[in-house]
C-alpha positions as CSV (number, residue, x, y, z in Angstrom):
1,X,0.0,0.0,0.0
2,X,2.8,2.4,1.0
3,X,4.8,1.6,-2.2
4,X,1.7,2.3,-4.3
5,X,1.2,5.6,-2.6
6,X,4.8,6.7,-3.0
7,X,4.7,5.8,-6.7
8,X,1.4,7.7,-7.1
9,X,2.9,10.8,-5.4
10,X,6.0,10.6,-7.6
11,X,3.9,10.5,-10.8
12,X,1.6,13.2,-9.7
13,X,4.2,15.5,-8.2
14,X,2.2,17.4,-5.7
15,X,-1.1,15.5,-5.9
16,X,-2.3,13.3,-3.0
17,X,-3.8,10.1,-4.2
18,X,-6.2,8.0,-2.1
19,X,-6.0,4.3,-2.4
20,X,-8.6,1.7,-1.4
21,X,-7.8,-2.0,-1.4
22,X,-10.8,-4.2,-1.2
23,X,-11.4,-4.2,2.5
24,X,-7.8,-3.2,3.3
25,X,-6.7,0.4,4.2
26,X,-9.3,2.7,2.9
27,X,-8.2,6.3,2.4
28,X,-9.4,9.2,0.2
29,X,-8.1,12.6,-0.5
30,X,-11.3,13.8,-2.2
31,X,-12.8,16.9,-0.4
32,X,-16.3,17.7,0.6
33,X,-17.7,21.2,-0.1
34,X,-16.7,22.1,3.4
35,X,-13.1,21.2,2.6
36,X,-13.0,18.1,4.7
37,X,-11.6,14.8,3.5
38,X,-14.2,12.3,2.5
39,X,-14.5,9.1,4.4
40,X,-14.3,5.9,2.3
41,X,-16.9,3.2,2.9
42,X,-16.9,-0.2,1.2
43,X,-20.2,-2.1,1.3
44,X,-21.0,-5.6,0.1
45,X,-24.6,-6.6,-0.5
46,X,-26.1,-9.7,-2.1
47,X,-29.0,-10.0,-4.4
48,X,-30.4,-10.3,-8.0
49,X,-33.3,-8.8,-9.9
50,X,-35.6,-6.8,-7.6
51,X,-33.3,-7.4,-4.6
52,X,-30.3,-6.0,-6.5
53,X,-32.3,-2.9,-7.6
54,X,-33.5,-2.4,-4.0
55,X,-30.0,-2.6,-2.5
56,X,-28.6,-0.2,-5.1
57,X,-31.4,2.3,-4.7
58,X,-31.1,2.3,-0.9
59,X,-27.3,3.0,-1.1
60,X,-28.0,5.8,-3.6
61,X,-30.4,7.3,-1.1
62,X,-27.6,7.0,1.6
63,X,-25.1,8.7,-0.7
64,X,-27.4,11.5,-1.4
65,X,-27.9,12.1,2.4
66,X,-24.1,11.8,3.1
67,X,-22.0,13.5,0.4
68,X,-19.1,13.5,3.0
69,X,-18.9,9.7,2.6
70,X,-17.5,8.1,-0.6
71,X,-19.2,4.8,-1.0
72,X,-18.0,1.8,-3.0
73,X,-20.9,-0.6,-3.2
74,X,-20.9,-4.1,-4.7
75,X,-24.0,-6.3,-5.1
76,X,-22.8,-9.9,-5.4
77,X,-25.0,-12.7,-6.7
78,X,-25.7,-15.7,-4.4
79,X,-26.3,-18.1,-7.3
80,X,-23.7,-20.8,-7.8
81,X,-22.1,-20.0,-4.4
82,X,-20.5,-16.8,-5.7
83,X,-21.3,-14.8,-2.6
84,X,-20.3,-17.6,-0.2
85,X,-16.9,-18.1,-1.9
86,X,-16.1,-14.4,-2.1
87,X,-17.2,-13.7,1.4
88,X,-15.4,-16.6,3.1
89,X,-12.2,-15.9,1.2
90,X,-12.3,-12.2,2.2
91,X,-13.1,-12.8,5.8
92,X,-10.3,-15.4,6.2
93,X,-7.8,-13.1,4.5
94,X,-8.9,-9.9,6.3
95,X,-9.7,-8.2,3.0
96,X,-13.4,-7.8,3.5
97,X,-15.4,-4.6,3.2
98,X,-16.4,-2.2,6.0
99,X,-20.0,-3.3,6.0
100,X,-21.2,-6.7,4.8
101,X,-24.7,-8.1,4.4
102,X,-25.5,-11.0,6.7
103,X,-28.3,-12.9,8.2
104,X,-29.1,-13.9,11.8
105,X,-29.9,-17.4,10.5
106,X,-26.1,-17.9,10.2
107,X,-26.5,-18.7,14.0
108,X,-23.2,-17.2,14.9
109,X,-21.2,-18.8,12.1
110,X,-19.3,-15.6,11.3
111,X,-19.8,-13.7,14.5
112,X,-16.0,-13.6,15.3
113,X,-15.6,-11.3,12.3
114,X,-18.3,-8.9,13.3
115,X,-18.0,-5.8,15.5
116,X,-20.2,-5.8,18.6
117,X,-22.7,-3.0,17.9
118,X,-23.9,-2.6,21.5
119,X,-21.5,0.3,22.3
120,X,-22.6,2.2,19.2
121,X,-26.3,1.8,20.2
122,X,-25.6,2.9,23.8
123,X,-23.7,5.9,22.5
124,X,-26.6,6.7,20.2
125,X,-29.0,6.6,23.2
126,X,-31.7,5.1,21.0
127,X,-34.5,2.9,22.2
128,X,-34.4,0.3,19.4
129,X,-37.8,-1.1,20.2
130,X,-39.3,2.3,19.4
131,X,-37.7,2.6,15.9
132,X,-37.2,-1.0,14.7
133,X,-40.2,-3.1,13.4
134,X,-41.4,-5.3,16.2
135,X,-39.6,-8.6,16.6
136,X,-36.8,-7.7,14.1
137,X,-34.0,-7.0,16.6
138,X,-34.0,-10.2,18.7
139,X,-32.4,-12.5,16.1
140,X,-29.3,-10.3,15.8
141,X,-28.3,-10.8,19.5
142,X,-26.1,-13.8,20.2
143,X,-26.7,-15.8,23.4
144,X,-23.9,-14.0,25.1
145,X,-25.6,-10.6,24.4
146,X,-23.4,-9.5,21.5
147,X,-25.2,-7.5,18.9
148,X,-23.6,-8.7,15.7
149,X,-25.7,-6.8,13.1
150,X,-28.5,-4.5,12.4
151,X,-31.7,-5.6,10.6
152,X,-32.4,-4.5,7.1
153,X,-35.6,-6.4,6.2
154,X,-37.3,-9.7,6.7
155,X,-40.0,-11.8,4.9
156,X,-42.5,-14.4,6.0
157,X,-45.3,-16.2,4.1
158,X,-49.0,-16.3,3.4
159,X,-51.2,-18.9,1.7
160,X,-52.3,-17.6,-1.7
161,X,-55.1,-19.4,-3.5
162,X,-56.8,-19.3,-6.9
163,X,-60.4,-18.5,-6.3
164,X,-61.4,-19.5,-9.8
165,X,-60.0,-23.0,-9.4
166,X,-61.7,-23.3,-6.0
167,X,-65.0,-22.3,-7.6
168,X,-64.4,-24.7,-10.6
169,X,-63.7,-27.7,-8.3
170,X,-66.4,-26.9,-5.8
171,X,-64.0,-26.4,-2.9
172,X,-64.5,-23.9,-0.1
173,X,-62.0,-21.1,0.1
174,X,-59.2,-21.4,2.8
175,X,-59.7,-19.4,6.0
176,X,-57.4,-18.2,8.7
177,X,-58.7,-21.1,10.8
178,X,-57.4,-23.8,8.5
179,X,-54.8,-26.3,9.7
180,X,-52.4,-28.2,7.5
181,X,-54.8,-31.1,7.7
182,X,-57.4,-28.9,6.0
183,X,-54.9,-27.9,3.4
184,X,-54.1,-31.5,2.6
185,X,-57.7,-32.5,2.5
186,X,-58.6,-29.7,0.1
187,X,-55.5,-30.1,-2.0
188,X,-56.4,-33.7,-2.9
189,X,-59.6,-32.5,-4.5
190,X,-57.6,-30.7,-7.2
191,X,-55.4,-33.7,-8.2
192,X,-56.0,-34.8,-11.8
193,X,-54.9,-34.8,-15.4
194,X,-51.6,-35.7,-16.8
195,X,-48.5,-34.0,-18.3
196,X,-49.2,-30.4,-19.3
197,X,-52.9,-30.8,-18.3
198,X,-52.2,-31.9,-14.7
199,X,-53.7,-29.9,-11.9
200,X,-52.5,-29.9,-8.3
201,X,-53.8,-28.6,-5.0
202,X,-50.6,-26.8,-3.9
203,X,-47.2,-26.2,-5.4
204,X,-44.0,-27.9,-4.4
205,X,-42.1,-25.1,-2.7
206,X,-38.5,-24.9,-1.3
207,X,-39.9,-24.0,2.1
208,X,-41.8,-27.3,2.3
209,X,-38.9,-29.3,4.0
210,X,-38.7,-26.9,7.0
211,X,-42.5,-26.4,7.0
212,X,-42.9,-30.2,7.5
213,X,-41.0,-29.9,10.7
214,X,-43.3,-27.3,12.3
215,X,-46.7,-27.9,10.6
216,X,-47.8,-30.4,13.2
217,X,-46.3,-28.6,16.1
218,X,-42.8,-30.0,16.0
219,X,-39.4,-28.3,16.3
220,X,-35.9,-29.0,14.9
221,X,-34.3,-28.1,18.2
222,X,-34.9,-26.4,21.5
223,X,-35.3,-22.7,21.8
224,X,-31.8,-22.4,23.4
225,X,-30.3,-24.3,20.5
226,X,-28.9,-27.0,22.7
227,X,-31.0,-30.1,22.0
228,X,-32.0,-31.7,18.7
229,X,-35.8,-32.4,18.6
230,X,-36.2,-33.9,15.2
231,X,-36.9,-37.4,16.5
232,X,-40.5,-36.5,17.7
233,X,-43.9,-37.7,16.7
234,X,-44.9,-34.2,15.7
235,X,-42.1,-34.0,13.2
236,X,-42.9,-37.5,11.9
237,X,-46.5,-36.5,11.5
238,X,-45.6,-33.4,9.5
239,X,-43.3,-35.3,7.3
240,X,-45.9,-37.9,6.6
241,X,-48.5,-35.2,5.7
242,X,-46.3,-33.8,3.0
243,X,-45.4,-37.3,1.8
244,X,-49.0,-38.2,1.5
245,X,-49.8,-35.0,-0.5
246,X,-47.2,-36.0,-3.0
247,X,-48.2,-39.6,-3.2
248,X,-51.8,-38.6,-3.8
249,X,-50.9,-36.2,-6.5
250,X,-52.2,-33.2,-4.5
251,X,-48.6,-31.8,-4.7
252,X,-46.2,-32.2,-7.7
253,X,-43.6,-34.9,-7.2
254,X,-40.0,-34.3,-7.9
255,X,-40.3,-34.9,-11.7
256,X,-43.3,-32.8,-12.1
257,X,-41.9,-30.0,-10.0
258,X,-38.7,-29.9,-12.2
259,X,-40.8,-29.7,-15.4
260,X,-42.6,-26.5,-14.5
261,X,-41.4,-24.0,-11.8
262,X,-43.6,-23.5,-8.8
263,X,-44.4,-19.9,-9.7
264,X,-45.6,-21.0,-13.2
265,X,-47.7,-23.8,-11.8
266,X,-49.7,-21.2,-9.8
267,X,-49.8,-18.3,-12.2
268,X,-50.8,-20.6,-15.1
269,X,-53.8,-22.0,-13.2
270,X,-52.3,-25.5,-12.6
271,X,-52.0,-25.3,-8.8
272,X,-54.7,-24.0,-6.6
273,X,-52.6,-22.9,-3.6
274,X,-49.1,-21.3,-3.2
275,X,-47.1,-20.4,-0.2
276,X,-46.3,-16.9,-1.1
277,X,-43.3,-15.0,0.3
278,X,-43.2,-11.2,0.8
279,X,-40.2,-11.0,-1.4
280,X,-42.1,-12.3,-4.5
281,X,-45.5,-10.8,-4.1
282,X,-45.0,-8.0,-6.6
283,X,-43.6,-10.4,-9.2
284,X,-46.4,-13.0,-8.8
285,X,-49.1,-10.3,-8.9
286,X,-47.7,-8.9,-12.1
287,X,-47.6,-12.3,-13.7
288,X,-51.1,-13.2,-12.7
289,X,-52.5,-9.9,-13.9
290,X,-56.1,-10.4,-14.9
291,X,-55.8,-14.1,-15.6
292,X,-57.8,-15.2,-12.6
293,X,-59.2,-14.1,-9.3
294,X,-57.0,-14.8,-6.2
295,X,-56.5,-13.9,-2.6
296,X,-54.4,-14.8,0.4
297,X,-55.0,-15.9,4.0
298,X,-52.6,-16.4,6.9
299,X,-50.5,-19.5,7.0
300,X,-52.3,-22.6,8.3
301,X,-52.5,-23.0,12.1
302,X,-50.4,-25.5,14.0
303,X,-51.3,-27.4,17.2
304,X,-51.0,-25.7,20.6
305,X,-50.4,-22.2,19.1
306,X,-46.9,-23.1,17.9
307,X,-45.0,-21.2,15.2
308,X,-46.8,-21.6,11.9
309,X,-44.6,-19.4,9.6
310,X,-41.0,-19.2,8.5
311,X,-38.9,-16.1,8.7
312,X,-36.1,-15.1,6.4
313,X,-34.2,-12.1,7.6
314,X,-31.2,-10.1,6.5
315,X,-29.2,-7.2,7.8
316,X,-25.8,-5.6,7.7
317,X,-22.8,-6.1,10.0
318,X,-19.6,-4.1,10.5
319,X,-16.4,-6.0,10.2
320,X,-14.0,-5.8,13.1
321,X,-11.1,-4.8,10.8
322,X,-13.0,-1.8,9.3
323,X,-10.9,1.4,9.4
324,X,-14.0,3.5,8.9
325,X,-16.2,2.5,11.7
326,X,-17.9,5.8,12.2
327,X,-19.0,5.8,8.6
328,X,-20.0,2.2,8.8
329,X,-22.2,2.8,11.9
330,X,-23.8,5.7,10.1
331,X,-24.8,3.4,7.3
332,X,-25.9,0.6,9.6
333,X,-28.3,2.8,11.6
334,X,-29.7,4.6,8.6
335,X,-30.2,1.4,6.6
336,X,-32.0,-0.1,9.6
337,X,-34.2,2.6,11.1
338,X,-33.1,6.2,10.6
339,X,-33.4,7.0,6.9
340,X,-36.9,6.7,5.6
341,X,-35.9,7.1,2.0
342,X,-33.6,4.1,2.3
343,X,-36.4,2.2,4.0
344,X,-38.8,2.8,1.2
345,X,-36.3,1.5,-1.4
346,X,-35.8,-1.6,0.9
347,X,-39.6,-2.2,0.7
348,X,-39.1,-3.3,-2.9
349,X,-37.7,-6.6,-1.6
350,X,-39.4,-7.1,1.8
351,X,-40.5,-5.7,5.0
352,X,-38.2,-2.9,6.2
353,X,-36.7,-2.8,9.7
354,X,-37.7,0.9,9.9
355,X,-40.8,0.8,12.1
356,X,-42.4,4.0,10.9
357,X,-42.1,3.0,7.2
358,X,-43.1,-0.7,7.8
359,X,-46.3,0.3,9.7
360,X,-47.1,3.0,7.2
361,X,-45.7,3.0,3.6
362,X,-44.9,-0.7,3.5
363,X,-48.2,-1.9,5.0
364,X,-50.2,0.0,2.5
365,X,-48.4,-1.3,-0.6
366,X,-50.9,-3.3,-2.7
367,X,-50.1,-6.0,-5.2
368,X,-53.1,-7.5,-7.0
369,X,-55.9,-8.1,-4.5
370,X,-53.7,-8.0,-1.4
371,X,-51.7,-5.5,0.6
372,X,-48.6,-6.1,2.8
373,X,-50.5,-6.0,6.1
374,X,-50.8,-9.7,5.7
375,X,-47.1,-10.1,6.2
376,X,-47.0,-7.8,9.2
377,X,-49.6,-9.9,10.8
378,X,-47.6,-13.1,10.2
379,X,-44.5,-11.9,12.0
380,X,-45.4,-12.9,15.5
381,X,-45.9,-16.5,14.6
382,X,-42.8,-16.9,12.4
383,X,-39.8,-19.0,13.1
384,X,-36.3,-18.0,11.8
385,X,-35.0,-20.1,8.9
386,X,-34.1,-23.4,10.6
387,X,-31.1,-24.8,8.8
388,X,-29.0,-21.7,8.1
389,X,-25.4,-21.1,8.6
390,X,-23.9,-23.1,11.5
391,X,-26.7,-25.7,11.0
392,X,-26.2,-26.3,7.3
393,X,-24.7,-29.8,7.9
394,X,-27.7,-31.1,9.9
395,X,-29.9,-29.4,7.3
396,X,-28.2,-31.5,4.6
397,X,-29.2,-34.6,6.5
398,X,-32.7,-33.3,6.8
399,X,-32.8,-32.9,3.1
400,X,-31.9,-36.6,2.8
401,X,-34.8,-37.5,5.1
402,X,-37.2,-35.3,3.1
403,X,-36.1,-36.9,-0.2
404,X,-36.5,-40.4,1.3
405,X,-40.1,-39.6,2.0
406,X,-41.1,-37.4,-0.9
407,X,-39.1,-39.1,-3.7
408,X,-38.4,-42.6,-2.5
409,X,-41.8,-43.1,-0.9
410,X,-40.6,-44.1,2.5
411,X,-42.6,-43.4,5.7
412,X,-41.4,-40.8,8.1
413,X,-40.6,-43.5,10.6
414,X,-38.4,-45.3,8.1
415,X,-36.6,-42.2,7.0
416,X,-36.0,-40.7,10.5
417,X,-34.9,-44.0,11.9
418,X,-32.4,-44.4,9.2
419,X,-30.9,-40.8,9.1
420,X,-31.5,-39.4,12.6
421,X,-28.3,-40.6,14.1
422,X,-26.3,-38.7,11.4
423,X,-28.5,-35.6,11.8
424,X,-28.1,-35.6,15.6
425,X,-24.3,-36.0,15.3
426,X,-24.1,-33.1,12.8
427,X,-26.2,-31.0,15.1
428,X,-24.0,-31.7,18.1
429,X,-20.9,-31.0,16.2
430,X,-22.3,-27.6,15.1
431,X,-22.9,-26.8,18.8
432,X,-19.5,-28.0,19.9
433,X,-21.0,-30.9,21.9
């Protein structure tokens, strides 16, 4: 770095040149209108399509509010593990950015690289509960109390349904009182046809494997993350419920699901129900257009008032080796709760952490026949993504259990009895047990 700087000074004579290695020393000689040197801030986000546009627009809003900070922002795709490879390499080499996108569902996997944000919050003197959307802060605290990131947005799900298909097949519309048994019973009434003419009750969705864990009141592990709870009757019952829907044709099997994407099954009128995430509502509504009448209800209830929804959350963390921590904190707090212009741009891809915008602007956004209030209402009953980060290895074993039931046609008892020892071992290793 010093050699580069000396060379630049020699070539320029009297000019001062600012250099910024990717995540290394970040300096700048550019001046603000007030004559002060600009701070340099390097930010890494992930995303594609609408997410990418949302991230870029939010950072542009930040730059507009802070001309004294020179921002270098990269939006890195997550497909084909591009993000994972770039992030892990940078973290291990100490060449990461000042601010990096993260998710609390890493379950502490990268927390050693993150700055503890508690001192910044205390210095700010802000009551986070009053400015951050309800329930969004909790996942960012580690069990030891460390605040490893600030929330940006989160998404949960609703049950969308094709009213025209329900009318055609003579099935009553879903209600907020439906359980997954009701969903399964109704879904079987839509099963029929072959090939391109096949109809289904509900799409095969990537959230189905974790949904099968909680749909009958089960849990993957205890609330304190210490004990694996997959080997329970509730989890077995949930797994059998999804297996039965696939065997009956109420849900596409693996072959049918690969032939037509889940979104297209629903928007083309071949599936009556769809577990719809807040991140895709705008896209789905646009694709449906005026093709058919549709609506949504809350996710089906589970026994004993357990969590009936899944939560996917993302935020930003400050890396410990950042040399521009003041600028990094300014970005973190504004992206999370302090800059309403940034929050409105964030709403393109999900529910913003900024409470005032979430409960006003976001809530009133309407796509097709629904508005985002349905997602706000689903937050209190949502469970954070189960197999993220540190729990990816036991999650891989759960995928084997899921496939044994939904592809190989085994019962939940057979699949869990076969694979549970490996899952429990992977879980305990993730916890250091």
